[in-house]
Each structure stands twice: as C-alpha cells, then as structure tokens.
MDTraj code that builds the backbone (N, CA, C; nanometers):
import mdtraj as md
import numpy as np

residues = "MET LYS TYR ARG LYS ASN LEU LYS ILE LEU LEU ILE LEU ILE ILE PHE ALA LEU VAL LEU PHE PHE ILE LYS THR ASN LEU SER LYS SER ALA LYS LYS ALA LYS GLN ASN VAL VAL ASN LEU GLU LYS ILE GLU ILE GLY MET THR LYS GLU LYS VAL LYS LEU ILE MET GLY ILE PRO ASP ASN LYS GLN LEU SER PHE PHE ASN ASN LYS ASP SER ILE TYR PHE TYR LYS PRO PRO PHE GLY SER SER SER GLY ILE TYR ILE GLN PHE GLU ASP SER SER LYS LYS VAL ASN LEU ILE ILE PRO HIS ASP LYS".split()
xyz = np.array([
    [7.1172, 11.5728, 10.4727],
    [7.2215, 11.6258, 10.3814],
    [7.3549, 11.5659, 10.4113],
    [7.3828, 11.5627, 10.5465],
    [7.5161, 11.5127, 10.5875],
    [7.5257, 11.3564, 10.5574],
    [7.4059, 11.2913, 10.5607],
    [7.4062, 11.1486, 10.5251],
    [7.4504, 11.1259, 10.3829],
    [7.4055, 11.2092, 10.2855],
    [7.4494, 11.1996, 10.1485],
    [7.5909, 11.2278, 10.1311],
    [7.6412, 11.3185, 10.2004],
    [7.7828, 11.3592, 10.1880],
    [7.8651, 11.2403, 10.2408],
    [7.8319, 11.1860, 10.3489],
    [7.9076, 11.0666, 10.4020],
    [7.8966, 10.9421, 10.3074],
    [7.7816, 10.9299, 10.2475],
    [7.7602, 10.8214, 10.1524],
    [7.8463, 10.8417, 10.0279],
    [7.8681, 10.9592, 9.9791],
    [7.9513, 10.9952, 9.8682],
    [8.0990, 10.9646, 9.9056],
    [8.1356, 11.0043, 10.0147],
    [8.2774, 10.9793, 10.0590],
    [8.3096, 10.8344, 10.0739],
    [8.2057, 10.7618, 10.1285],
    [8.2225, 10.6102, 10.1452],
    [8.2316, 10.5535, 10.0028],
    [8.1517, 10.5849, 9.9056],
    [8.1573, 10.5316, 9.7715],
    [8.2916, 10.5619, 9.7092],
    [8.3391, 10.6848, 9.7249],
    [8.4620, 10.7158, 9.6610],
    [8.5816, 10.6301, 9.7263],
    [8.5767, 10.6092, 9.8529],
    [8.6796, 10.5230, 9.9185],
    [8.6666, 10.3792, 9.8737],
    [8.5450, 10.3367, 9.8558],
    [8.5316, 10.1972, 9.7970],
    [8.5894, 10.1794, 9.6630],
    [8.5489, 10.2796, 9.5741],
    [8.6037, 10.2764, 9.4383],
    [8.7478, 10.2864, 9.4407],
    [8.8065, 10.3690, 9.5199],
    [8.9519, 10.3817, 9.5288],
    [9.0171, 10.2521, 9.5743],
    [8.9584, 10.1813, 9.6712],
    [9.0115, 10.0617, 9.7201],
    [9.0040, 9.9538, 9.6156],
    [8.8976, 9.9522, 9.5393],
    [8.8771, 9.8502, 9.4280],
    [8.9882, 9.8720, 9.3234],
    [9.0108, 9.9973, 9.2878],
    [9.1125, 10.0268, 9.1839],
    [9.2435, 9.9887, 9.2315],
    [9.2839, 10.0174, 9.3572],
    [9.4087, 9.9741, 9.4109],
    [9.4189, 9.8142, 9.4093],
    [9.3156, 9.7549, 9.4465],
    [9.3080, 9.6036, 9.4467],
    [9.3387, 9.5497, 9.3042],
    [9.2716, 9.6163, 9.2074],
    [9.2907, 9.5664, 9.0631],
    [9.4305, 9.5841, 9.0221],
    [9.4893, 9.7012, 9.0562],
    [9.6266, 9.7233, 9.0190],
    [9.7225, 9.6230, 9.0835],
    [9.7052, 9.5956, 9.2108],
    [9.7888, 9.5087, 9.2769],
    [9.7761, 9.3645, 9.2185],
    [9.6616, 9.3228, 9.1859],
    [9.6351, 9.1806, 9.1465],
    [9.6572, 9.1560, 8.9964],
    [9.6702, 9.2631, 8.9213],
    [9.6734, 9.2441, 8.7778],
    [9.7897, 9.3169, 8.7023],
    [9.8311, 9.4335, 8.7589],
    [9.9270, 9.5105, 8.6884],
    [10.0621, 9.5244, 8.7604],
    [10.0693, 9.4650, 8.8777],
    [10.1991, 9.4868, 8.9491],
    [10.3056, 9.3854, 8.8934],
    [10.4333, 9.4145, 8.9269],
    [10.5400, 9.3354, 8.8732],
    [10.5278, 9.1819, 8.9173],
    [10.4873, 9.1580, 9.0428],
    [10.4713, 9.0326, 9.0970],
    [10.3529, 8.9586, 9.0319],
    [10.2490, 9.0287, 8.9968],
    [10.1365, 8.9753, 8.9247],
    [10.1738, 8.9259, 8.7869],
    [10.2450, 9.0145, 8.7167],
    [10.2958, 8.9806, 8.5844],
    [10.3850, 8.8519, 8.5848],
    [10.4750, 8.8499, 8.6856],
    [10.5703, 8.7366, 8.7007],
    [10.4868, 8.6061, 8.7232],
    [10.3838, 8.6189, 8.8046],
    [10.3057, 8.5009, 8.8420],
    [10.2343, 8.4458, 8.7138],
    [10.1781, 8.5342, 8.6315],
    [10.1188, 8.4928, 8.5076],
    [10.2122, 8.4351, 8.4123],
    [10.3279, 8.4918, 8.4166],
    [10.4438, 8.4382, 8.3242],
    [10.4760, 8.2918, 8.3691],
    [10.4833, 8.2710, 8.5047],
    [10.5107, 8.1433, 8.5584],
    [10.4268, 8.0332, 8.4966],
    [10.2974, 8.0657, 8.4801],
    [10.1988, 7.9678, 8.4233],
    [10.2280, 7.9369, 8.2763],
    [10.2668, 8.0474, 8.1974],
    [10.3050, 8.0289, 8.0616],
    [10.4262, 7.9483, 8.0516],
    [10.5268, 7.9787, 8.1263],
    [10.6577, 7.9064, 8.1280],
    [10.6438, 7.7659, 8.1642],
    [10.5483, 7.7402, 8.2554],
    [10.5334, 7.5991, 8.3068],
    [10.5001, 7.5034, 8.1965],
    [10.4310, 7.5554, 8.0908],
    [10.3821, 7.4634, 7.9809],
    [10.5102, 7.4138, 7.9020],
    [10.6257, 7.4753, 7.9183],
    [10.7493, 7.4356, 7.8466],
    [10.8283, 7.3419, 7.9220],
    [10.7907, 7.3165, 8.0532],
    [10.8735, 7.2234, 8.1391],
    [10.8222, 7.0785, 8.1118],
    [10.9203, 6.9904, 8.0969],
    [10.8860, 6.8505, 8.0808],
    [10.9651, 6.7615, 8.1771],
    [10.9069, 6.6470, 8.1983],
    [10.9798, 6.5386, 8.2911],
    [11.1072, 6.5072, 8.2201],
    [11.2131, 6.5017, 8.3040],
    [11.3428, 6.4627, 8.2540],
    [11.4381, 6.5924, 8.2321],
    [11.3786, 6.7118, 8.2304],
    [11.4623, 6.8378, 8.2188],
    [11.5600, 6.8540, 8.3410],
    [11.6670, 6.9146, 8.3089],
    [11.7670, 6.9419, 8.4167],
    [11.7300, 7.0633, 8.4943],
    [11.7831, 7.0781, 8.6197],
    [11.7616, 7.2026, 8.6886],
    [11.8073, 7.3283, 8.6150],
    [11.9108, 7.3190, 8.5531],
    [11.9628, 7.4326, 8.4806],
    [11.8686, 7.4839, 8.3660],
    [11.8186, 7.3827, 8.2956],
    [11.7145, 7.4108, 8.1863],
    [11.5878, 7.4723, 8.2494],
    [11.5384, 7.4236, 8.3607],
    [11.4145, 7.4705, 8.4248],
    [11.4472, 7.6184, 8.4723],
    [11.5602, 7.6351, 8.5329],
    [11.5933, 7.7833, 8.5729],
    [11.5965, 7.8755, 8.4581],
    [11.6530, 7.8321, 8.3379],
    [11.6521, 7.9170, 8.2216],
    [11.5130, 7.9501, 8.1704],
    [11.4212, 7.8529, 8.1825],
    [11.2800, 7.8764, 8.1464],
    [11.1979, 7.9500, 8.2414],
    [11.2081, 7.9047, 8.3694],
    [11.1214, 7.9589, 8.4747],
    [11.1831, 8.0736, 8.5525],
    [11.3094, 8.0841, 8.5516],
    [11.3778, 8.1847, 8.6340],
    [11.4072, 8.1231, 8.7762],
    [11.4586, 8.2087, 8.8563],
    [11.4930, 8.1666, 8.9937],
    [11.3688, 8.1372, 9.0725],
    [11.3554, 8.0196, 9.1369],
    [11.2402, 7.9905, 9.2084],
    [11.2104, 8.0771, 9.3231],
    [11.0939, 8.0948, 9.3647],
    [11.0533, 8.1786, 9.4764],
    [11.0874, 8.1072, 9.6131],
    [11.0983, 7.9751, 9.6143],
    [11.1377, 7.9000, 9.7280],
    [11.1950, 7.7629, 9.6807],
    [11.3002, 7.7113, 9.7594],
    [11.3476, 7.5749, 9.7325],
    [11.3318, 7.4991, 9.8644],
    [11.3108, 7.3742, 9.8580],
    [11.2924, 7.2936, 9.9792],
    [11.3004, 7.1456, 9.9485],
    [11.3086, 7.0613, 10.0447],
    [11.3014, 6.9173, 10.0243],
    [11.1653, 6.8838, 9.9916],
    [11.1387, 6.7865, 9.9068],
    [11.0122, 6.7382, 9.8647],
    [10.9246, 6.7004, 9.9903],
    [10.8026, 6.7335, 9.9903],
    [10.7123, 6.6889, 10.0903],
    [10.6606, 6.5522, 10.0669],
    [10.6996, 6.4960, 9.9548],
    [10.6566, 6.3524, 9.9190],
    [10.7514, 6.2553, 9.9795],
    [10.8844, 6.2797, 9.9756],
    [10.9768, 6.1806, 10.0284],
    [11.0976, 6.2369, 10.1020],
    [11.1070, 6.3632, 10.1282],
    [11.2115, 6.4307, 10.2027],
    [11.3444, 6.3979, 10.1562],
    [11.3558, 6.3698, 10.0251],
    [11.4850, 6.3329, 9.9709],
    [11.5091, 6.4203, 9.8426],
    [11.4129, 6.4197, 9.7533],
    [11.4243, 6.5007, 9.6327],
    [11.4010, 6.6581, 9.6651],
    [11.4577, 6.7398, 9.5753],
    [11.4360, 6.8857, 9.5974],
    [11.3147, 6.9301, 9.5149],
    [11.2541, 7.0358, 9.5606],
    [11.1339, 7.0840, 9.4933],
    [11.1403, 7.2431, 9.4901],
    [11.1125, 7.2975, 9.3651],
    [11.1030, 7.4380, 9.3449],
    [10.9576, 7.4889, 9.3543],
    [10.9391, 7.6023, 9.4204],
    [10.8088, 7.6584, 9.4211],
    [10.8134, 7.7894, 9.3459],
    [10.7080, 7.8139, 9.2662],
    [10.6961, 7.9356, 9.1870],
    [10.5486, 7.9872, 9.2260],
    [10.5412, 8.1190, 9.2437],
    [10.4112, 8.1798, 9.2780],
    [10.3206, 8.1734, 9.1654],
    [10.1901, 8.1349, 9.1994],
    [10.0848, 8.1275, 9.0899],
    [10.0177, 8.2668, 9.0855],
    [9.9250, 8.2848, 8.9874],
    [9.8473, 8.4059, 8.9811],
    [9.7478, 8.4221, 9.0950],
    [9.7096, 8.5458, 9.1141],
    [9.6144, 8.5725, 9.2290],
    [9.4839, 8.4905, 9.2083],
    [9.4388, 8.4373, 9.3142],
    [9.3147, 8.3646, 9.3177],
    [9.3378, 8.2015, 9.3060],
    [9.4668, 8.1736, 9.2729],
    [9.4906, 8.0219, 9.2759],
    [9.4971, 7.9610, 9.4147],
    [9.4472, 7.8403, 9.4226],
    [9.4476, 7.7820, 9.5585],
    [9.5770, 7.7144, 9.5957],
    [9.6672, 7.7005, 9.4975],
    [9.8006, 7.6360, 9.5279],
    [9.9024, 7.6965, 9.4424],
    [10.0318, 7.6642, 9.4779],
    [10.1400, 7.7201, 9.3850],
    [10.1828, 7.6165, 9.2852],
    [10.2896, 7.6569, 9.2125],
    [10.3446, 7.5763, 9.1086],
    [10.4672, 7.5108, 9.1735],
    [10.4707, 7.3762, 9.1617],
    [10.5844, 7.2987, 9.2154],
    [10.6490, 7.2194, 9.1047],
    [10.7830, 7.2203, 9.1126],
    [10.8600, 7.1331, 9.0155],
    [10.9581, 7.0579, 9.1020],
    [10.9451, 6.9255, 9.1034],
    [11.0336, 6.8382, 9.1789],
    [11.1459, 6.7763, 9.0952],
    [11.2596, 6.7704, 9.1615],
    [11.3753, 6.7138, 9.0900],
    [11.4246, 6.5917, 9.1667],
    [11.4519, 6.4768, 9.0953],
    [11.5158, 6.3626, 9.1577],
    [11.6471, 6.3951, 9.2163],
    [11.6704, 6.3410, 9.3341],
    [11.7941, 6.3642, 9.4081],
    [11.9170, 6.3330, 9.3366],
    [11.9234, 6.2092, 9.2772],
    [12.0456, 6.1607, 9.2142],
    [12.0757, 6.2276, 9.0827],
    [11.9756, 6.2321, 8.9924],
    [12.0003, 6.2820, 8.8574],
    [11.9764, 6.4361, 8.8463],
    [11.9120, 6.4945, 8.9420],
    [11.8929, 6.6399, 8.9291],
    [11.7988, 6.6726, 8.8084],
    [11.7095, 6.5825, 8.7750],
    [11.6178, 6.6027, 8.6646],
    [11.4804, 6.6072, 8.7209],
    [11.3862, 6.6775, 8.6399],
    [11.2447, 6.6823, 8.6801],
    [11.1815, 6.5473, 8.6852],
    [11.1190, 6.5131, 8.7902],
    [11.0449, 6.3881, 8.8026],
    [10.8953, 6.4079, 8.8385],
    [10.8544, 6.5316, 8.8677],
    [10.7167, 6.5610, 8.9021],
    [10.6910, 6.7079, 8.8734],
    [10.5795, 6.7355, 8.8111],
    [10.5271, 6.8775, 8.7983],
    [10.3952, 6.8876, 8.8564],
    [10.3781, 6.9817, 8.9477],
    [10.2436, 7.0034, 9.0103],
    [10.1957, 7.1436, 8.9668],
    [10.1097, 7.1562, 8.8686],
    [10.0614, 7.2901, 8.8267],
    [9.9736, 7.3466, 8.9287],
    [9.9509, 7.4809, 8.9247],
    [9.8631, 7.5478, 9.0255],
    [9.7105, 7.5035, 8.9963],
    [9.6339, 7.5164, 9.0980],
    [9.4886, 7.4958, 9.0900],
    [9.4234, 7.6349, 9.0419],
    [9.3362, 7.6243, 8.9494],
    [9.2693, 7.7406, 8.9081],
    [9.1523, 7.7763, 8.9907],
])
top = md.Topology()
chain = top.add_chain()
for i, resn in enumerate(residues, 1):
    res = top.add_residue(resn, chain, resSeq=i)
    for name in ("N", "CA", "C"):
        top.add_atom(name, md.element.get_by_symbol(name[0]), res)
traj = md.Trajectory(xyz[None], top)
C-alpha cells in the first residue's frame, strides 16, 4: 500500500515538473521574445544600418567583435528553446551596415 502512495506522489511531482518546464519554455517572457526574434529576423537584410536593425530586433542580448575577423561588430539574439545556436547579425566596421546574417539552427 505504501508503494502505491509513493508512486502516486512521484507521478504528481513528475507532472508538476513537466508543467513548469512547459511554462518556462513556451509561455515565459523570455520564450516569447526568443520566438519573436525569429519572426523579426526575416525582416533583416544585408546592407541595413545598425539603427534599423535595432528598430526591428530590439536591443541585442549581447554585442561583441566578430569571431570571423575581430574587426566587425556582431549582435547576438537569443533563439527559441531547443535551438543549437543563436541568432547573429554582423555589421561591417566602416559602414556600420549588415554584412552577414547567421540564423539559428532548428
């Protein structure tokens, strides 16, 4: 009898953990923003200015020098849960215009 009671408690805890996981990965503010990043990325084109990209994408989650040439700047935006990489938008150093777009891996 005690075995069944422990099993029920364990199942309830597992279900509760799964519900929390679903909420965190699909309904949280950060999850909604990550999904919106993917939608907004479709509007970004090579040659756009940093200002235009910020208007469309919002403030980047991270800014750094490009890992391709250590000269250009690159913006990072968080992708949806389960993606193997982030969303990167690189800007040419001299013109401050988009010269490379790296979408997330699905």
